[in-house]
C-alpha positions as CSV (number, residue, x, y, z in Angstrom):
1,D,-19.4,108.1,94.6
2,K,-22.9,109.2,95.7
3,E,-24.3,105.8,94.8
4,L,-21.7,103.9,96.8
5,P,-23.3,103.8,100.3
6,A,-26.6,102.6,98.9
7,A,-24.9,100.0,96.7
8,T,-22.9,98.7,99.6
9,R,-26.0,98.4,101.8
10,Q,-27.7,96.5,98.9
11,L,-24.8,94.1,98.7
12,A,-24.9,93.6,102.5
13,S,-28.7,93.0,102.4
14,L,-28.4,89.8,100.3
15,E,-29.3,86.6,102.1
16,G,-26.2,85.1,103.7
17,V,-24.0,88.2,103.3
18,Q,-23.1,89.4,106.8
19,E,-20.6,92.2,105.9
20,A,-19.8,94.0,102.6
21,L,-17.5,96.6,101.1
22,I,-17.2,97.9,97.6
23,L,-13.9,99.2,96.2
24,S,-14.5,101.3,93.1
25,T,-11.6,103.0,91.2
26,C,-10.9,104.0,87.6
27,N,-9.4,100.6,87.0
28,R,-11.4,98.2,89.2
29,V,-14.6,97.5,91.0
30,E,-14.3,94.9,93.7
31,H,-16.8,93.5,96.2
32,Y,-15.6,92.2,99.5
33,A,-18.2,90.2,101.4
34,V,-18.3,88.0,104.5
35,V,-20.7,85.2,103.5
36,D,-22.2,82.8,106.0
37,G,-25.4,81.2,104.9
38,P,-26.9,79.4,101.9
39,P,-24.5,77.8,99.5
40,D,-25.6,80.1,96.8
41,A,-25.0,83.3,98.8
42,A,-21.7,83.9,97.0
43,R,-23.4,83.4,93.6
44,R,-26.0,86.0,94.6
45,A,-23.2,88.5,95.3
46,R,-21.7,87.8,91.8
47,D,-25.1,88.1,90.2
48,L,-25.5,91.6,91.7
49,F,-22.1,92.5,90.4
50,W,-23.0,91.4,86.9
51,H,-26.4,93.2,87.2
52,W,-24.7,96.5,88.0
53,G,-22.2,96.0,85.2
54,E,-24.9,95.3,82.6
55,L,-26.7,98.4,83.7
56,H,-23.7,100.5,82.8
57,G,-22.8,98.4,79.8
58,R,-19.4,97.5,81.2
59,I,-19.5,93.7,81.8
60,R,-21.6,90.8,80.9
61,P,-22.4,87.6,82.9
62,G,-19.7,85.1,82.6
63,G,-17.3,87.6,81.0
64,Q,-13.6,87.4,81.4
65,E,-13.6,90.7,83.3
66,F,-14.7,89.0,86.4
67,Y,-12.5,87.2,89.0
68,H,-13.5,85.6,92.3
69,H,-11.3,84.7,95.3
70,D,-12.4,82.9,98.5
71,A,-10.5,83.3,101.7
72,P,-7.6,83.2,102.2
73,R,-6.8,84.1,98.6
74,S,-9.1,87.1,98.9
75,V,-7.2,88.3,102.0
76,E,-3.9,88.1,100.1
77,H,-5.5,89.8,97.1
78,L,-6.7,92.8,99.2
79,F,-3.2,93.2,100.7
80,R,-1.7,93.2,97.2
81,V,-4.2,95.8,96.1
82,A,-3.5,98.1,99.0
83,C,0.3,97.8,98.4
84,G,-0.1,98.7,94.7
85,L,1.0,95.3,93.5
86,E,-2.1,94.8,91.4
87,S,-2.1,98.3,89.9
88,M,-1.4,99.2,86.3
89,V,1.6,101.2,87.6
90,L,3.4,98.8,89.9
91,G,3.8,100.2,93.5
92,E,1.7,103.3,92.9
93,T,0.4,104.9,96.1
94,E,-3.0,106.4,95.1
95,I,-4.7,103.1,95.4
96,L,-4.1,103.0,99.2
97,G,-6.1,106.2,99.6
98,Q,-8.9,104.8,97.5
99,V,-9.0,101.6,99.7
100,K,-9.2,103.8,102.8
101,R,-12.1,105.8,101.3
102,A,-13.9,102.6,100.4
103,Y,-13.5,101.4,104.0
104,L,-14.8,104.7,105.4
105,V,-17.9,104.5,103.2
106,A,-18.7,100.9,104.2
107,A,-18.1,101.6,107.8
108,G,-20.3,104.7,107.6
109,A,-23.0,102.5,106.0
110,G,-22.7,100.1,108.8
111,T,-21.8,97.1,106.6
112,T,-18.4,96.2,108.2
113,S,-18.0,94.4,111.5
114,R,-15.9,91.6,113.1
115,V,-14.2,90.4,109.9
116,L,-13.9,93.4,107.5
117,N,-12.9,95.9,110.2
118,P,-9.8,94.0,111.3
119,L,-9.1,92.9,107.7
120,F,-9.0,96.4,106.2
121,Q,-7.1,97.8,109.2
122,R,-4.6,95.1,108.7
123,A,-4.4,96.0,105.0
124,F,-3.4,99.5,105.9
125,R,-0.7,98.2,108.2
126,V,0.6,95.9,105.5
127,A,0.8,98.7,103.0
128,K,2.7,100.9,105.4
129,Q,5.2,98.2,106.2
130,V,5.8,97.5,102.5
131,R,6.4,101.2,101.9
132,S,8.8,101.5,104.7
133,H,10.7,98.2,104.3
134,T,11.0,97.9,100.5
135,S,11.7,100.2,97.5
136,I,8.5,99.2,95.6
137,G,7.3,102.8,95.4
138,R,10.6,104.5,94.6
139,G,11.7,105.8,91.3
140,S,9.7,107.6,88.6
141,V,7.8,105.2,86.4
142,S,6.0,107.7,84.1
143,V,7.3,110.1,81.5
144,A,5.8,113.0,83.4
145,S,7.3,112.1,86.8
146,A,10.7,111.3,85.3
147,A,10.8,114.7,83.7
148,V,10.1,116.3,87.1
149,D,12.9,114.3,88.7
150,L,15.4,115.4,86.1
151,A,14.3,119.0,86.5
152,E,14.8,118.8,90.3
153,K,18.4,117.5,89.7
154,L,19.1,120.5,87.5
155,F,17.4,123.3,89.4
156,G,17.0,121.9,93.0
157,D,14.0,123.8,94.3
158,L,11.3,124.1,91.6
159,S,9.2,126.7,93.3
160,P,10.8,129.7,91.6
161,C,10.9,128.1,88.2
162,R,8.8,129.3,85.3
163,V,7.3,126.8,82.8
164,L,6.1,127.2,79.2
165,I,4.0,124.5,77.5
166,L,3.8,124.4,73.8
167,G,0.8,122.4,72.8
168,A,-2.1,121.9,75.3
169,G,-2.5,118.1,74.7
170,E,-2.9,115.4,77.3
171,M,0.8,114.6,77.8
172,G,1.7,118.2,78.1
173,E,-1.0,118.8,80.6
174,R,0.0,115.7,82.6
175,T,3.6,116.9,82.7
176,A,2.6,120.4,83.7
177,R,0.5,119.0,86.6
178,N,3.4,117.0,87.8
179,F,5.6,120.1,87.9
180,L,2.8,122.0,89.8
181,A,2.5,119.1,92.3
182,R,6.3,119.3,93.0
183,G,6.5,123.0,93.7
184,V,6.1,125.1,90.5
185,R,3.7,127.9,91.3
186,P,0.7,128.3,89.0
187,G,1.6,131.9,88.4
188,G,4.8,130.8,86.8
189,L,3.0,128.7,84.2
190,R,2.4,129.7,80.6
191,V,0.5,127.8,77.9
192,A,0.7,128.3,74.1
193,N,-1.4,126.4,71.6
194,R,-2.4,126.8,67.9
195,S,-5.9,127.1,69.2
196,P,-5.9,130.1,71.6
197,E,-9.2,128.9,73.1
198,R,-7.6,125.6,74.2
199,A,-4.6,127.4,75.6
200,A,-6.9,129.6,77.6
201,A,-8.9,126.7,78.8
202,L,-5.9,124.7,80.0
203,A,-4.2,127.8,81.6
204,G,-7.4,128.4,83.4
205,E,-7.5,124.9,84.8
206,L,-3.9,125.0,86.0
207,G,-4.1,128.6,87.3
208,G,-1.5,129.8,84.7
209,L,-1.6,132.3,81.9
210,A,-2.3,131.7,78.2
211,V,0.0,133.0,75.5
212,P,-2.4,134.7,73.1
213,V,-0.4,133.9,69.9
214,F,1.4,130.6,69.5
215,D,4.3,132.1,67.4
216,A,5.1,134.4,70.3
217,W,6.6,131.4,72.3
218,E,10.2,132.6,71.6
219,R,9.5,135.9,73.4
220,E,8.0,134.0,76.4
221,A,10.8,131.4,76.4
222,A,13.4,134.1,77.1
223,D,12.1,134.3,80.6
224,V,11.3,130.6,81.5
225,D,13.3,127.8,83.0
226,I,11.4,124.8,81.6
227,L,10.0,124.3,78.1
228,I,7.5,121.5,77.5
229,T,6.7,120.7,73.9
230,S,3.8,118.4,73.0
231,T,2.2,119.7,69.7
232,S,1.0,117.5,66.9
233,A,3.1,119.4,64.3
234,P,4.7,117.2,61.7
235,G,8.0,119.1,61.8
236,F,10.3,120.8,64.3
237,V,8.6,123.6,66.2
238,V,11.8,124.4,68.2
239,T,15.1,124.6,66.3
240,T,18.7,125.3,67.0
241,S,18.5,128.6,65.1
242,Q,15.8,129.7,67.4
243,L,17.4,128.6,70.7
244,A,21.0,129.8,70.1
245,P,20.2,133.6,70.1
246,L,17.6,133.0,72.8
247,M,20.2,131.4,75.1
248,A,22.7,134.2,74.4
249,R,20.3,136.6,76.0
250,R,19.7,134.5,79.1
251,S,22.9,135.3,81.0
252,N,23.9,131.7,81.6
253,R,20.5,130.6,82.9
254,P,19.9,126.9,81.8
255,L,16.8,125.9,79.9
256,F,15.4,122.5,80.5
257,V,13.5,121.3,77.4
258,I,11.1,118.3,77.5
259,D,10.0,117.1,74.1
260,I,7.2,114.6,74.6
261,A,5.7,115.0,71.1
262,V,5.5,112.2,68.5
263,P,7.0,113.0,66.1
264,R,9.6,115.2,67.8
265,N,8.9,118.9,68.2
266,V,12.5,119.9,69.0
267,E,15.5,119.6,66.7
268,P,17.9,117.0,68.3
269,A,20.9,119.3,67.7
270,A,19.3,121.8,70.1
271,N,21.0,119.7,72.9
272,D,24.3,121.0,71.6
273,V,23.3,124.6,72.3
274,E,25.1,125.9,75.4
275,G,22.8,125.8,78.5
276,V,20.1,123.7,76.8
277,Y,19.2,120.4,78.5
278,L,17.0,118.4,76.0
279,Y,15.2,115.2,76.8
280,D,12.7,113.5,74.4
281,I,10.1,111.0,75.2
282,D,12.4,108.1,74.4
283,S,14.9,109.0,77.0
284,L,12.3,109.7,79.6
285,Q,10.6,106.4,78.9
286,A,14.0,104.6,79.3
287,I,14.4,106.3,82.7
288,A,10.9,105.3,83.7
289,Q,11.5,101.7,82.5
290,Q,14.6,101.4,84.7
291,A,12.6,102.5,87.7
292,M,9.9,100.0,86.9
293,E,12.4,97.2,86.6
294,S,13.8,98.2,90.0
295,R,10.3,98.0,91.4
296,R,9.7,94.5,90.0
297,Q,12.9,93.3,91.7
298,E,11.2,94.4,95.0
299,M,8.2,92.1,94.4
300,A,9.6,89.1,96.3
301,A,10.3,91.2,99.4
302,C,6.8,92.6,99.3
303,E,5.2,89.2,98.9
304,R,7.1,87.8,101.9
305,I,5.7,90.6,104.0
306,I,2.2,90.1,102.7
307,H,2.3,86.3,103.2
308,G,3.3,86.8,106.8
309,H,0.4,89.1,107.4
310,V,-2.1,86.7,105.8
311,E,-0.9,84.1,108.2
312,E,-1.3,86.4,111.2
313,F,-4.7,87.5,110.1
314,A,-5.8,83.9,109.7
315,R,-4.9,83.3,113.4
316,S,-6.4,86.5,114.6
317,I,-9.7,86.0,112.8
318,Q,-10.1,82.4,114.0
319,A,-9.9,83.8,117.6
320,R,-12.4,86.6,116.8
321,V,-15.1,84.7,115.0
322,A,-17.5,82.8,117.2
323,G,-19.6,79.8,116.1
324,G,-18.7,76.2,115.8
325,D,-19.2,75.2,112.1
326,R,-18.0,78.5,110.8
327,Q,-15.0,78.4,113.1
328,K,-14.1,75.0,111.8
329,N,-14.6,76.0,108.1
330,L,-12.3,79.0,108.5
331,S,-9.7,76.9,110.3
332,A,-9.8,74.3,107.5
333,D,-9.5,76.9,104.8
334,Y,-6.5,78.6,106.3
335,A,-4.9,75.3,107.2
336,D,-5.1,74.3,103.5
337,F,-3.5,77.6,102.6
338,R,-0.6,77.1,104.9
339,R,0.1,73.7,103.5
């Protein structure tokens, strides 16, 4: 992040590049540039991209990682990115915040002007319209978020719920973070792991408490509402014989059990214990897949909105940009696109 303003100014300083912006996320690095100059100005911009990639050992000149779009395809691409249509998780919302931050950096560096300013402001409007007029962002499309949705249906308000994590692995952590984000208080979180040090480390990160001995999980589970299992144990860690007496002491309080381990940590028959609601990773993935399919069905509606905005932007930018030859070139490009 600290290198981004200087890198943006370096891109904008290339001969023929009038405006520039760099969008850098965990999944993509994109250069947006307004080029008006020598025919090889665009090539220089690509060479700079490859140079940075080589420095970090990420890409090589001519590699398949690189894609290039001229206007108006580049305009359409930006709108799709801002709406989450180019994301690994279709319709995710985090990318819009990342696009906004990239724009703020470039604007602060003084590298945006008559084209990129209205372009990115338009992208934010497109994303807002897509969110409000389609269902592209609705439904949980990850195991972790699907688990939280199911818990909310069972408990309603999650803020008073207590959560116990068995196994401090990546999936367990991700699920716990989703519960915290949806209202579970850090003080209501407990972490148990075969390695007490790892349990203490994760509990510290999440603001919860570590269970000092893994085998003490049964005592802790007597007072929790949600049990997440994600250990690497080859056999069952949670069995019917353990849960039956535990539930008998809970005075009809339900226990939501999320088994996201492979192989399973929880004996499948545990779902037959009165008051236990058991979901394994297969059932959660099925729920997430249904939501993803629903999002895919919204793609056509999203693309209609985007296409309309590309057309509008074409007309508005033609009115903004002064200069004979450049005006004619832009008009010809967008006329071809409309045909």
